[in-house]
N, C-alpha and C positions, 0 to 999 in steps of 0.2 A: 678111703675114709668117708663116712657118711656126712653129708652137709646138714647141719642143724639150723633151723630157722630161729631167728632171734625174737625177742618179745615184741618188737615193732611189727612183725609179721603175724604173730600168734595171738596177740591180745584180743580179748573179746570174742574169741571163737570157742564154741563148746566142743570139748573133747571127751569122749566116753571110753573107758577102758575097764578091764577086769584086773583087780589087784587082790591076790590071795583069795580068789573066789568071790570077791565083792564087786558089784558094779559101782564104779566111781565116775562122777562127772566133774571135769575140771574146766575152769575158765581162767586162763592166764590173764593177769592184770599187771599194770605198771606198779612199781613200788611207790607208796605215797610220797617218799622223799623226792622221787623223780618229778612229781607234779609240783612240788614246792620249788624246785630248782629250775624247772622248765614249764612255765605256765601255759605254753602252747599245747601241752599234753592234756590239759584239763578237759576240753570237750571230748576227747577220745575216752578218757577215764569215765566221764559221766555217761557216755553211750555204753561203755562196758558194764557200768553199774545197772543200766536198764536191762541188759542181757541177764545178769545175775538175778535181778528182781523177778524177771520172767520165769526163772527156774525154781524160785522158792514157792 
């Protein structure tokens, strides 16, 4: 069985893939509710938003 990495390892990293012939760029993010319940995630989420902003 393949080991899948969780969101804690994948967040904020840019992933590129082809989906039905289209080039797709993904940036996994924490769910907003996770930040509400765990404020320690907020700096990570803010850094991830800078990654997204850089792609736009």
